[in-house]
C-alpha positions in Angstrom: -71.8 106.6 106.2 -71.8 107.9 109.6 -74.0 110.7 110.5 -72.6 113.6 112.3 -74.3 114.7 115.4 -74.9 118.4 115.6 -75.4 120.1 118.9 -77.7 123.0 119.2 -76.2 126.0 120.7 -78.2 127.5 123.6 -79.5 131.0 122.9 -77.2 132.7 125.4 -74.1 131.3 123.7 -75.0 132.2 120.2 -72.9 134.9 118.7 -74.6 138.1 118.0 -75.2 139.4 114.5 -72.3 141.8 115.0 -69.9 138.9 115.5 -71.2 137.1 112.5 -70.5 140.1 110.3 -66.8 140.0 111.4 -66.6 136.5 109.9 -67.4 137.9 106.5 -64.7 140.7 106.5 -61.9 139.6 104.3 -58.4 140.5 105.4 -55.9 141.4 102.7 -53.5 138.7 101.6 -50.4 140.9 101.6 -48.7 141.9 104.8 -49.6 145.4 106.2 -46.7 147.8 107.0 -45.8 148.0 110.6 -47.1 151.1 112.4 -44.6 153.9 112.7 -43.0 154.2 116.1 -43.6 157.6 117.7 -40.5 159.0 119.3 -40.6 158.7 123.1 -42.1 161.9 124.5 -41.5 162.7 128.1 -44.6 162.8 130.2 -45.0 166.4 131.4 -46.0 169.9 130.4 -44.7 172.0 127.6 -43.2 175.4 128.2 -46.3 177.1 126.7 -48.7 175.2 128.9 -46.6 176.2 132.0 -46.6 179.9 130.9 -50.3 179.9 130.3 -50.9 178.4 133.7 -48.6 180.9 135.3 -50.4 183.8 133.5 -53.8 182.6 134.7 -52.5 182.1 138.3 -50.9 185.6 138.3 -54.2 187.2 137.1 -56.2 185.5 139.9 -53.6 186.5 142.5 -53.6 190.1 141.4 -57.4 190.1 141.6 -57.3 188.8 145.1 -54.7 191.4 146.1 -56.8 194.2 144.7 -59.8 192.9 146.7 -57.7 192.7 149.9 -56.4 196.2 149.3 -59.9 197.5 148.9 -61.1 195.9 152.1 -58.1 197.4 154.0 -58.9 200.9 152.7 -62.6 200.4 153.6 -61.7 199.3 157.1 -59.4 202.3 157.6 -62.1 204.6 156.3 -64.6 203.0 158.7 -62.2 203.5 161.6 -61.8 207.2 160.7 -65.6 207.6 160.4 -66.1 206.1 163.9 -63.5 208.5 165.4 -65.2 211.4 163.6 -68.6 210.4 164.9 -67.2 210.3 168.4 -65.7 213.8 168.0 -69.0 215.2 166.6 -71.1 213.6 169.4 -68.7 215.0 172.1 -69.0 218.5 170.7 -72.9 218.3 170.5 -73.1 216.9 174.1 -70.7 219.6 175.3 -73.0 222.3 173.9 -76.0 220.7 175.4 -74.4 220.5 178.9 -73.2 224.1 178.7 -75.2 226.4 181.1 -75.2 229.2 178.5 -77.2 229.3 175.3 -74.8 228.8 172.4 -73.5 232.0 170.8 -74.0 232.5 167.1 -70.9 232.0 164.9 -68.2 229.6 163.9 -65.5 227.9 165.9 -62.5 225.7 165.0 -61.6 223.1 167.6 -59.1 220.3 167.8 -60.2 216.8 168.6 -57.3 214.3 168.9 -58.6 210.7 168.8 -56.5 207.5 168.8 -53.5 209.2 167.3 -55.5 210.9 164.6 -55.5 214.8 164.7 -59.1 215.7 163.7 -60.4 219.2 163.5 -64.0 220.3 164.2 -65.7 223.3 162.6 -68.6 224.1 164.9 -71.2 226.5 163.3 -74.1 227.8 165.4 -76.9 229.6 163.4 -80.2 231.2 164.3 -83.6 229.6 163.6 -87.0 231.2 163.0 -87.9 230.2 166.6 -85.6 232.2 169.0 -85.6 229.4 171.6 -83.6 227.1 169.3 -80.2 227.3 167.5 -79.1 225.2 164.6 -75.7 223.5 165.3 -73.6 222.1 162.5 -70.5 220.1 163.3 -68.1 219.3 160.5 -65.2 216.9 161.2 -62.1 217.0 159.1 -58.9 215.0 158.8 -56.4 217.7 157.7 -58.4 219.3 154.9 -60.5 216.3 154.0 -64.1 216.4 155.3 -65.1 213.2 157.0 -68.4 213.8 158.6 -71.1 216.5 159.0 -73.7 216.4 161.8 -76.5 218.8 162.2 -78.7 219.2 165.3 -80.8 221.7 167.3 -80.1 223.1 170.7 -82.9 224.4 172.9 -82.7 227.3 175.3 -84.0 225.4 178.2 
């Protein structure tokens, strides 16, 4: 009898215990049924997925438009306030440069600025000190008040 020579398997080539377990799994002896063939589906999006995506996109676009509209209105309001401040400052400087002491009472003046027809209501009131007068300037665009500035004017 001849003796078989067995070779020792190096450690790196030995199958792991997981592989050894696969050798003990018994396969059934009868043939398994063939897996069902799925009908060929086109690769793309369904109508519902497209509609949901369009809905989300439209909501985000509407939010962006609303923010842009708000910024536009804010810029217009800021422009009107700048023009109103210019009108009020001009009225106060005109009173200061006047050689006469301001008369008590109320005046309505026009102040056209950059195509905007602004109106001024200039009110001069007495103060406890007879050397000073209180001056209120209210700037309006049509009937909407834009700005109110109050200051003091001295006699000398």
